[in-house]
N, C-alpha and C positions, 0 to 999 in steps of 0.2 A: 404502438407497434404490436401486431399480433404475436402471440406466443409461437415460437419455432422449436419443435421437438425433433426436427430432422437435421438441421445444421448442414455440414458437408457430407453427411452420410458416409458411404463407403468410398467416396472419391474426394478426399481432401486435396487441396492444392499441392502440386509438386514443388514446394518451395524449399530452398536450402538456406541454411544460416551461414554467416561468414565462416571461412576456413573449413567448410564442409561439416560443420558441427551438427550433431543430431538433435541436440536440445538447447534451446535458449533459456537460460536461467535468470530469473528476475528476483533480486532481493529487494523487498519493500520494507523500509523502516518507517513505521507509523509514529508521527509526532503529534500527540493529542494532549499532552500535559499542559495545563493552563487553559485548555479549551473545554475541559470536563465541567459539567454543571456544578455550581457551587453558590450557596447563598452569600458566601464571602465575596464573590465576584459580581453580585447583584442579580444572579439568576433566580428563576422561580422555584427551584428546588436543588437538592444536592444529588450528586452522582451516587449510584448504589452498587455499581459493578466494580469489584476488585477481587483480591484474594479471598476476603471474607465479604459476603454479600449482605449488606445491612444498610438501609437508607435511614438517615437521621432526618426527621421531618420537623420543619418549623424553626430550626435553629442552626447556626453554622456548624460544620463538621470538621474540626481541625484534624481529626484522625484521617479521614479520607483525603483531605488536602495534602497532608504530609506524605501519604502513600504515593500520590501522584508526583510529588516533588522529587521523589527518588529518581525518576527517569532522567530529567535534565541534570540533576546534581551528580549522579553516579553512573546510571545505566548508559547514557549517551556515550561517555568516554570509553567504556568497555567495548561497545559495539563498533564505534568508528576506528578504534585501535585494531580490533580484529580484522575489519575490512581492509584497513590500510596494510596490515601485515601480509595479507594475501593478495594485495594489489587489485581489489575488487571495488567497483563503483556500484552504488545502489540508488534507488529512488526513495527520497524522503517524502512520504505522503503526509502533508502538514496541514493541520487546521489553522485557519487564519488567525484566530485569537491566540493560539499557541505561539505562532511566529511573532505576534505583537508582544506577547509576554516574555519570550526568550529569543530576542533577535540575534543575540550572540551565537546561539546554537545553529540557527539557519545559516548565518554568515560563515561560521566555521565549516559547516558541511559543504557549502558552495566552494570555499577555498580548497577543500580536499577533492573537489571535482564531482561531487554527487549531484544528481538531479533533484530539484525541489518541485513537487507537484501539489495540487490542491486536494484537501480532505474535508471540505466544508469549513464554515466559520467556527461554530462550536462543535464539540464531539457529540453529535446527535443525529438521529434519523431524520430524514426529510418527509417521511410519511405524514400525511395530513397537512403539509405545508402548501399554502395557496401559491398560485403562479407568480404573483407580484412579489411576494415575500421571498420566494426561492430565487427569483431573478436578482433581487437585491443582495441575497446571501452570496450568490455566485460572483457577482461583480465586486463585492466588498472583499471576498477572499482572494480573488485574482489580484486586485489592486494592492492589497496588503503584502502578499507574497512577492509581487514584483518589486515593491518598494524595499522590503526588508532584504530580499535575496540579491537585488541588483540586476535581476534578469527575469523575463516574463515566464511564468509557468505555462506548460502546454498540456498537462494531464489533470484529470479529475477523478476522484473516487469518493462517493457518498458513504457515510457510516451505514452499513447494512442496507436499509431500504431507501431507494430513491423514489421519485414520483413519476407518473406518466409524462410529466413535462420536463424532467431533468435533462435528458439528452437533447431535446429540441432547444432548450434554453442555452445549453453549452454551445450548440452549433450557431445559434443566433448571436451569442456573445462574440464569436469570431476569433477568440484567442486560443482555442483548444484544438489540439491535434488528436487527442484520444481521451476516452474515459474507461474506467475499470469497473463500471457498474454492471457486471455480468459474471456469472459463475458457472456457465453452461458449456464450456468447451476448453480445449487445451491449445487452441489456435485463435488468432485474431480474426475479426471480420471487418470488412471495409464497407461503410455507407458512402455511396457516390451518387449524388443527385443535385438538384438545383441549389441546395444549401452548401454544397462543396463536398470534399472528401474528409471522412472522419473514421477513425479506427476504434473499434470496440476491442479492448484487450482484457480478456477475462482474468479475474483474480481467483484466489482459492482460500477456503477456511480450514481445510484439513492440514495442509502443509503450512501451519501457522502456529506461532507460539502462544496464541490465545487459548490453546488447548491445555496450557498449564493451569488455567483457572479452574476453580472447583467443578468437578464433573466432566472436565474436558478430556481426560484420559492420559495426559502427560504428567509424570511426576519427576523422573530423573532426566538430566540433560540428554542421556542416551536414547530416551523414548522419542524425543524430537528428532535427533539426528538420524536414528535408525529409520524412522518413518519417512523423512525427506529423501534419504538415500535409497530406500526401497522404491519410492516413486520414480526417482531418477533412473534406477536400474531397469524398471519396467519400460520407461519411455525409450531407453536406448535400444530395446529389442523390437520396437514397433517400426513399421515400414516407412512412415512419414515423420518428418520433424515435428516437434512439439515445443510448447512453452511450459516451464515449471516455475510457478510463482511461489516464493517462500516469504511469509509475512513475519515481521519482527516488531516488537514494541519496546521502547526504552525502559519502561517500568517493569516489564515482564522478563524478557531475555537478558536484560542488563543486570539481573541478580547474580551474585557470585557463583551459585551452584548451577546456574543455567548457561552462562555465557560460553562455557566450553563447548556447548552444542554447535555454536557457529563455527568454531575451529574444526570440529569433527565433520561438519557438513562440507566445508570448503576443502578440507584435506581429502575427503572421500570423493568429491566431484573431480578434483584435479587428478587423483590417482586413477580414476576410471577413464578420464579423457573425454573428448568429443562434446565439450560444453562451450557455448558462447555465453559468458556471464555479462549481462548488459543492463543498462537502465531501461525503463519502460519507454522512454522517449526514443532510444536507439532501436528498440524492437519495433515500435510503431512506424518509425521512419523507414526501416528496412522492409517491413511488410508492404508499405505503400509502394516502394520502389520495385519489388520483385513480384508481388501478387496483385498489384493494382493495375 
């Protein structure tokens, strides 16, 4: 697909969200723990990205494995309890191997009403992955999440870089309604051709707790909540409705000094009003109905 720097330009679709809301807010909880690279899991190397960035080469890294285990053991419960307190449903963007490792977590999220979407098999970029291998990864991830969750996923998001084949492979698979492998807009785009109708629902790295990691700019919980609410305030002033994606990670936001940011964001959005807080599946389905 050629690069598109124009998008909707100055004439975005005159779409309204349910109840006349100005902003559709999508909370995405990334479930990657157990899917990170680890020699202990039989991978070719260890993961090197966390609070401290150091890759242990040639031998298992119990330190890194233990850091990632914090997400399912503690962070998950803090996040789902905060969401439940506010009556909010999120999309749990889940790596296939993470679901295989922690099936109880996915099943608990489903029981609470959250959407389960695909986030690759391992927590890795797809860049340089050949077409056949990527096709296998997509099929394996989809089948595992369907089995563990008890319902078929309809969404996909690659860790950072997808390949030129990714979107075509998702559409050829036939089970996907949308993907989030785009960061170029605040509104979805519909692909409608012989392959069927498919929604591109952009994601965001700025309104994302990943910025608590070294060099990311967030230190205190209020840094994250103030930034997300500033984005929401701006979108409320604009003439056309928008989507605000807010990314969360079990091992990052689930820490005790950070989890209060989720309460602050949810309290702030509700106080301001005019938000439709929805899963990504709900947003994609609504967009197809009103803009397609």
